[in-house]
DOKOL-844388 format. One record per residue (C-alpha): residue in three letters; x, y, z; residue number from 1; chain. Coordinates in steps of 0.5 Angstrom, whole numbers, plus 500, padded with zeros to 3 digits. Layout:
DOKOL-844388
R:loke:px:py:pz:rovo:drenlo
R:ala:X:Y:Z:NUM:A
...
END
This chain:
DOKOL-844388
R:loke:px:py:pz:rovo:drenlo
R:unk:208:788:715:1:A
R:unk:210:795:715:2:A
R:unk:212:794:708:3:A
R:unk:205:791:706:4:A
R:unk:201:796:710:5:A
R:unk:205:802:705:6:A
R:unk:203:798:699:7:A
R:unk:196:797:701:8:A
R:unk:196:805:702:9:A
R:unk:199:806:696:10:A
R:unk:194:802:692:11:A
R:unk:188:806:696:12:A
R:unk:191:813:694:13:A
R:unk:192:811:687:14:A
R:unk:185:809:686:15:A
R:unk:183:815:690:16:A
R:unk:187:819:685:17:A
R:unk:184:816:679:18:A
R:unk:177:817:681:19:A
R:unk:178:824:682:20:A
R:unk:181:825:675:21:A
R:unk:176:821:672:22:A
R:unk:171:825:675:23:A
R:unk:174:832:674:24:A
R:unk:169:838:673:25:A
R:unk:167:839:666:26:A
R:unk:171:844:662:27:A
R:unk:166:850:660:28:A
R:unk:167:852:653:29:A
R:unk:164:859:651:30:A
R:unk:160:859:644:31:A
R:unk:157:864:640:32:A
R:unk:150:863:638:33:A
R:unk:150:866:631:34:A
R:unk:157:865:628:35:A
R:unk:154:859:623:36:A
R:unk:156:854:621:37:A
R:unk:162:855:625:38:A
R:unk:159:856:632:39:A
R:unk:151:857:633:40:A
R:unk:145:855:636:41:A
R:unk:140:850:633:42:A
R:unk:133:850:632:43:A
R:unk:132:846:638:44:A
R:unk:137:851:642:45:A
R:unk:143:846:642:46:A
R:unk:150:849:641:47:A
R:unk:152:846:634:48:A
R:unk:157:847:628:49:A
R:unk:164:846:626:50:A
R:unk:167:848:632:51:A
R:unk:162:844:637:52:A
R:unk:164:838:633:53:A
R:unk:171:839:634:54:A
R:unk:171:840:641:55:A
R:unk:166:834:642:56:A
R:unk:172:830:638:57:A
R:unk:177:833:643:58:A
R:unk:173:831:649:59:A
R:unk:172:824:646:60:A
R:unk:179:823:645:61:A
R:unk:182:826:651:62:A
R:unk:176:823:656:63:A
R:unk:175:830:659:64:A
R:unk:168:832:659:65:A
R:unk:166:839:656:66:A
R:unk:160:843:657:67:A
R:unk:158:849:652:68:A
R:unk:155:856:654:69:A
R:unk:151:859:648:70:A
R:unk:152:867:648:71:A
R:unk:152:873:644:72:A
R:unk:159:874:641:73:A
R:unk:161:880:646:74:A
R:unk:159:876:652:75:A
R:unk:162:870:650:76:A
R:unk:169:873:650:77:A
R:unk:167:876:657:78:A
R:unk:165:870:660:79:A
R:unk:172:867:659:80:A
R:unk:175:874:661:81:A
R:unk:171:873:668:82:A
R:unk:172:866:669:83:A
R:unk:165:864:668:84:A
R:unk:168:860:662:85:A
R:unk:174:856:661:86:A
R:unk:175:856:654:87:A
R:unk:172:860:648:88:A
R:unk:171:855:642:89:A
R:unk:174:859:637:90:A
R:unk:176:866:635:91:A
R:unk:181:870:631:92:A
R:unk:187:873:634:93:A
R:unk:188:881:634:94:A
R:unk:193:885:638:95:A
R:unk:187:888:642:96:A
R:unk:185:881:644:97:A
R:unk:192:878:646:98:A
R:unk:192:883:653:99:A
R:unk:186:879:655:100:A
R:unk:187:872:652:101:A
R:unk:192:867:650:102:A
R:unk:191:863:644:103:A
R:unk:192:855:642:104:A
R:unk:193:852:635:105:A
R:unk:189:854:629:106:A
R:unk:183:849:628:107:A
R:unk:180:852:622:108:A
R:unk:182:858:617:109:A
R:unk:176:863:614:110:A
R:unk:176:868:610:111:A
R:unk:173:875:612:112:A
R:unk:169:880:607:113:A
R:unk:166:886:606:114:A
R:unk:159:885:603:115:A
R:unk:157:891:599:116:A
R:unk:150:893:597:117:A
R:unk:148:893:590:118:A
R:unk:148:900:589:119:A
R:unk:155:900:591:120:A
R:unk:157:895:585:121:A
R:unk:162:900:582:122:A
R:unk:166:900:588:123:A
R:unk:172:894:587:124:A
R:unk:177:897:592:125:A
R:unk:176:897:600:126:A
R:unk:179:904:600:127:A
R:unk:173:907:596:128:A
R:unk:169:905:602:129:A
R:unk:172:910:606:130:A
R:unk:165:915:606:131:A
R:unk:161:909:608:132:A
R:unk:159:907:615:133:A
R:unk:161:899:616:134:A
R:unk:157:895:620:135:A
R:unk:160:890:625:136:A
R:unk:158:886:631:137:A
R:unk:161:888:637:138:A
R:unk:167:885:639:139:A
R:unk:169:882:633:140:A
R:unk:176:882:630:141:A
R:unk:173:886:623:142:A
R:unk:175:892:626:143:A
R:unk:182:891:628:144:A
R:unk:183:888:621:145:A
R:unk:180:894:617:146:A
R:unk:184:899:621:147:A
R:unk:190:895:619:148:A
R:unk:188:897:612:149:A
R:unk:191:904:613:150:A
R:unk:184:907:611:151:A
R:unk:180:911:617:152:A
R:unk:173:907:617:153:A
R:unk:167:909:621:154:A
R:unk:163:903:624:155:A
R:unk:157:902:627:156:A
R:unk:157:896:632:157:A
R:unk:151:891:633:158:A
R:unk:150:887:639:159:A
R:unk:149:881:634:160:A
R:unk:149:878:627:161:A
R:unk:142:878:627:162:A
R:unk:141:885:629:163:A
R:unk:147:887:623:164:A
R:unk:143:883:618:165:A
R:unk:136:886:620:166:A
R:unk:140:893:619:167:A
R:unk:143:891:612:168:A
R:unk:136:889:609:169:A
R:unk:133:895:612:170:A
R:unk:138:899:608:171:A
R:unk:141:903:615:172:A
R:unk:148:901:613:173:A
R:unk:150:899:606:174:A
R:unk:157:895:608:175:A
R:unk:158:890:613:176:A
R:unk:163:886:615:177:A
R:unk:163:878:616:178:A
R:unk:166:871:616:179:A
R:unk:165:867:610:180:A
R:unk:159:862:611:181:A
R:unk:152:861:610:182:A
R:unk:146:864:613:183:A
R:unk:142:858:616:184:A
R:unk:135:861:614:185:A
R:unk:134:861:607:186:A
R:unk:129:866:607:187:A
R:unk:134:871:610:188:A
R:unk:139:868:605:189:A
R:unk:135:870:599:190:A
R:unk:134:877:602:191:A
R:unk:141:879:604:192:A
R:unk:144:876:598:193:A
R:unk:139:879:593:194:A
R:unk:141:886:596:195:A
R:unk:149:884:597:196:A
R:unk:151:880:591:197:A
R:unk:156:875:593:198:A
R:unk:160:877:587:199:A
R:unk:161:884:589:200:A
R:unk:164:882:596:201:A
R:unk:171:885:598:202:A
R:unk:176:880:601:203:A
R:unk:179:883:608:204:A
R:unk:183:878:610:205:A
R:unk:184:870:611:206:A
R:unk:184:869:619:207:A
R:unk:185:863:623:208:A
R:unk:180:861:629:209:A
R:unk:184:859:635:210:A
R:unk:181:856:642:211:A
R:unk:182:861:647:212:A
R:unk:183:861:655:213:A
R:unk:185:867:660:214:A
R:unk:192:870:659:215:A
R:unk:194:867:666:216:A
R:unk:192:860:664:217:A
R:unk:198:857:661:218:A
R:unk:197:850:664:219:A
R:unk:190:849:661:220:A
R:unk:192:851:654:221:A
R:unk:198:846:654:222:A
R:unk:192:841:655:223:A
R:unk:188:844:649:224:A
R:unk:194:843:645:225:A
R:unk:196:836:646:226:A
R:unk:189:834:646:227:A
R:unk:188:837:639:228:A
R:unk:194:833:637:229:A
R:unk:191:827:639:230:A
R:unk:185:828:634:231:A
R:unk:187:824:627:232:A
R:unk:187:829:621:233:A
R:unk:183:825:617:234:A
R:unk:177:826:622:235:A
R:unk:178:834:622:236:A
R:unk:178:833:615:237:A
R:unk:171:829:615:238:A
R:unk:168:835:620:239:A
R:unk:171:840:615:240:A
R:unk:168:837:609:241:A
R:unk:161:836:613:242:A
R:unk:160:843:615:243:A
R:unk:164:847:610:244:A
R:unk:165:843:604:245:A
R:unk:172:844:604:246:A
R:unk:174:838:599:247:A
R:unk:169:841:594:248:A
R:unk:171:848:595:249:A
R:unk:179:846:593:250:A
R:unk:178:842:587:251:A
R:unk:171:845:584:252:A
R:unk:164:842:584:253:A
R:unk:162:836:579:254:A
R:unk:155:836:577:255:A
R:unk:152:830:574:256:A
R:unk:147:832:568:257:A
R:unk:143:828:563:258:A
R:unk:145:827:556:259:A
R:unk:141:829:550:260:A
R:unk:136:833:555:261:A
R:unk:135:839:550:262:A
R:unk:134:845:552:263:A
R:unk:136:844:559:264:A
R:unk:143:840:558:265:A
R:unk:147:837:552:266:A
R:unk:154:836:549:267:A
R:unk:154:841:543:268:A
R:unk:157:840:536:269:A
R:unk:164:843:539:270:A
R:unk:164:838:545:271:A
R:unk:162:843:550:272:A
R:unk:156:843:555:273:A
R:unk:150:847:553:274:A
R:unk:144:848:556:275:A
R:unk:140:852:561:276:A
R:unk:142:848:567:277:A
R:unk:149:849:564:278:A
R:unk:148:857:564:279:A
R:unk:145:857:571:280:A
R:unk:150:853:575:281:A
R:unk:156:857:571:282:A
R:unk:153:863:574:283:A
R:unk:152:860:581:284:A
R:unk:159:858:581:285:A
R:unk:161:865:579:286:A
R:unk:157:868:584:287:A
R:unk:160:863:590:288:A
R:unk:167:863:587:289:A
R:unk:167:855:585:290:A
R:unk:169:852:579:291:A
R:unk:164:848:576:292:A
R:unk:165:841:572:293:A
R:unk:160:838:568:294:A
R:unk:159:830:567:295:A
R:unk:154:827:563:296:A
R:unk:150:821:565:297:A
R:unk:144:817:563:298:A
R:unk:138:819:567:299:A
R:unk:138:814:572:300:A
R:unk:146:814:573:301:A
R:unk:147:821:575:302:A
R:unk:144:819:582:303:A
R:unk:149:813:583:304:A
R:unk:155:817:581:305:A
R:unk:153:822:587:306:A
R:unk:152:816:592:307:A
R:unk:159:813:590:308:A
R:unk:162:820:590:309:A
R:unk:164:821:583:310:A
R:unk:160:828:583:311:A
R:unk:157:832:588:312:A
R:unk:151:835:585:313:A
R:unk:146:831:581:314:A
R:unk:139:833:579:315:A
R:unk:132:830:581:316:A
R:unk:125:830:580:317:A
R:unk:123:825:585:318:A
R:unk:120:827:592:319:A
R:unk:124:827:598:320:A
R:unk:120:821:601:321:A
R:unk:123:816:595:322:A
R:unk:130:818:596:323:A
R:unk:135:814:599:324:A
R:unk:137:816:606:325:A
R:unk:144:818:604:326:A
R:unk:141:824:599:327:A
R:unk:137:830:600:328:A
R:unk:134:835:596:329:A
R:unk:138:842:596:330:A
R:unk:135:847:592:331:A
R:unk:129:847:588:332:A
R:unk:131:850:581:333:A
R:unk:124:850:577:334:A
R:unk:118:847:575:335:A
R:unk:117:843:569:336:A
R:unk:110:842:565:337:A
R:unk:109:835:563:338:A
R:unk:104:834:557:339:A
R:unk:101:828:553:340:A
R:unk:103:827:546:341:A
R:unk:098:823:542:342:A
R:unk:101:819:536:343:A
R:unk:098:820:529:344:A
R:unk:091:824:531:345:A
R:unk:089:828:537:346:A
R:unk:084:826:542:347:A
R:unk:077:828:541:348:A
R:unk:076:830:549:349:A
R:unk:081:829:555:350:A
R:unk:077:823:558:351:A
R:unk:079:819:552:352:A
R:unk:086:818:555:353:A
R:unk:082:813:560:354:A
R:unk:082:807:556:355:A
R:unk:089:808:552:356:A
R:unk:095:805:553:357:A
R:unk:100:811:555:358:A
R:unk:108:811:556:359:A
R:unk:111:815:562:360:A
R:unk:118:816:564:361:A
R:unk:120:811:570:362:A
R:unk:123:817:574:363:A
R:unk:116:821:574:364:A
R:unk:113:823:580:365:A
R:unk:106:823:578:366:A
R:unk:104:816:576:367:A
R:unk:099:815:582:368:A
R:unk:096:822:580:369:A
R:unk:095:819:573:370:A
R:unk:092:813:576:371:A
R:unk:087:816:580:372:A
R:unk:085:821:575:373:A
R:unk:084:816:569:374:A
R:unk:083:809:573:375:A
R:unk:082:805:566:376:A
R:unk:089:808:563:377:A
R:unk:094:803:562:378:A
R:unk:101:805:564:379:A
R:unk:108:803:561:380:A
R:unk:114:806:564:381:A
R:unk:120:808:560:382:A
R:unk:127:810:561:383:A
R:unk:127:815:555:384:A
R:unk:123:819:551:385:A
R:unk:126:816:545:386:A
R:unk:124:809:547:387:A
R:unk:117:812:548:388:A
R:unk:117:815:541:389:A
R:unk:119:808:538:390:A
R:unk:114:805:542:391:A
R:unk:108:810:539:392:A
R:unk:111:808:532:393:A
R:unk:110:801:533:394:A
R:unk:103:802:536:395:A
R:unk:105:799:542:396:A
R:unk:102:805:546:397:A
R:unk:097:811:544:398:A
R:unk:102:816:546:399:A
R:unk:106:819:552:400:A
R:unk:107:824:557:401:A
R:unk:113:827:558:402:A
R:unk:117:834:559:403:A
R:unk:114:839:554:404:A
R:unk:120:842:552:405:A
R:unk:124:836:552:406:A
R:unk:119:832:548:407:A
R:unk:118:837:543:408:A
R:unk:126:838:542:409:A
R:unk:126:830:541:410:A
R:unk:121:830:536:411:A
R:unk:124:835:532:412:A
R:unk:131:832:532:413:A
R:unk:128:825:530:414:A
R:unk:123:829:524:415:A
R:unk:117:826:527:416:A
R:unk:114:832:530:417:A
R:unk:108:832:525:418:A
R:unk:106:825:527:419:A
R:unk:105:827:535:420:A
R:unk:099:832:538:421:A
R:unk:101:836:544:422:A
R:unk:095:836:549:423:A
R:unk:095:842:553:424:A
R:unk:089:840:558:425:A
R:unk:093:833:560:426:A
R:unk:098:836:564:427:A
R:unk:103:835:570:428:A
R:unk:108:839:574:429:A
R:unk:115:836:576:430:A
R:unk:119:840:581:431:A
R:unk:127:839:579:432:A
R:unk:131:840:585:433:A
R:unk:139:839:586:434:A
R:unk:141:833:589:435:A
R:unk:147:832:594:436:A
R:unk:149:827:599:437:A
R:unk:146:829:606:438:A
R:unk:152:829:610:439:A
R:unk:155:835:606:440:A
R:unk:152:840:610:441:A
R:unk:157:845:607:442:A
R:unk:155:844:600:443:A
R:unk:148:845:602:444:A
R:unk:149:852:605:445:A
R:unk:153:854:599:446:A
R:unk:148:853:594:447:A
R:unk:145:859:594:448:A
R:unk:138:860:592:449:A
R:unk:139:867:588:450:A
R:unk:132:868:587:451:A
R:unk:133:874:582:452:A
R:unk:138:870:578:453:A
R:unk:134:864:577:454:A
R:unk:128:869:575:455:A
R:unk:132:872:570:456:A
R:unk:134:865:567:457:A
R:unk:127:863:567:458:A
R:unk:125:869:563:459:A
R:unk:131:869:558:460:A
R:unk:130:861:557:461:A
R:unk:122:862:556:462:A
R:unk:123:867:550:463:A
R:unk:129:862:547:464:A
R:unk:126:855:548:465:A
R:unk:121:853:554:466:A
R:unk:114:857:555:467:A
R:unk:113:852:561:468:A
R:unk:118:853:566:469:A
R:unk:116:856:572:470:A
R:unk:119:858:579:471:A
END
């Protein structure tokens, strides 16, 4: 009987112990509200970013609840120091911080840079920046890393990254330190990158981000380390690819272009890619430090190559509503004017097209506009301009609507330019976008809309080939 009672008590207290463990108080994790894309506050006010997703994965794998505490940078460090947070989501290791914190395993590697105002474009060594005040976020690791360079710099501290960037835009500082990353708001990114070109930035150092606890909390740190060891490497790589595009960054970016699409893209007699889009993407690659490769497809096949992972960027003039859920528009490159080309004789007046049979490209997004404008028109869809030229010559259609510069090039190439008349009053505009996989948020934010470069390209190419390109 005594043995039976002992067994009952053992089972009872074991069950009680299990319940206590399963109802453990959630771990509180301090998170920076402005370190995009690693840790930041979303538009909805929620914690988001690579480190947040890694900690959510840690929570799931280890069956331990976590709560995130969004703070500015210095307060996020203070929260761990004073015990209002158990863990910091991730920070760089410095000698100064070792007195207050103990550091867990590396969870992500980042590059830190000095960003130089365009007026300092002739400065290509960190030592040359000694006369300039360097903007840093209060409590960041940049000061410690720069002090280790051996140059005596002066600093201007800001409470938040937003404050720092506002000062940079206003010209209150000409140099600032920051992690490799992207700005969440496109307008802010355009302002900053136009004033502080990425190709002018100087590397400070490569740093690892670590989870951090208070200096005396060795037991919790061991739990954190064991917990991260349980997360499969493949899952960590998926999250890094999602937020940072690391896979693309390592191997270069492959871009799908359309063959025989002069003056935008084509393979020249030398076997190399040529055209405005080739020049534009190469310039972008130099700007953000990525190798760019071009793979040529027939127009419809580029999107399929993107969906199956053969390339990372394709081009699209399709509206966002018509895209598959897995794809998204990332960067509007330019607008292209499409015009009607009449075969053999011009139209006497614009409305004459209303009773004609007309060819259009199947990828055009203005078909419904044409039908509303000319209710009696007969529209036939084609896959290429060459097909529409041939159909016109066979008297199957009266002419076709197509991108003006592309059509002119094809007519000249086929030596039938004199047989077609361009009607400038019948005109439609298509926006050409870069297209990426929706899951690749890191690549999305690294595709930087460098407004000044885009305007320069359009100006240069207007002079060369296409007076109908617009922003």
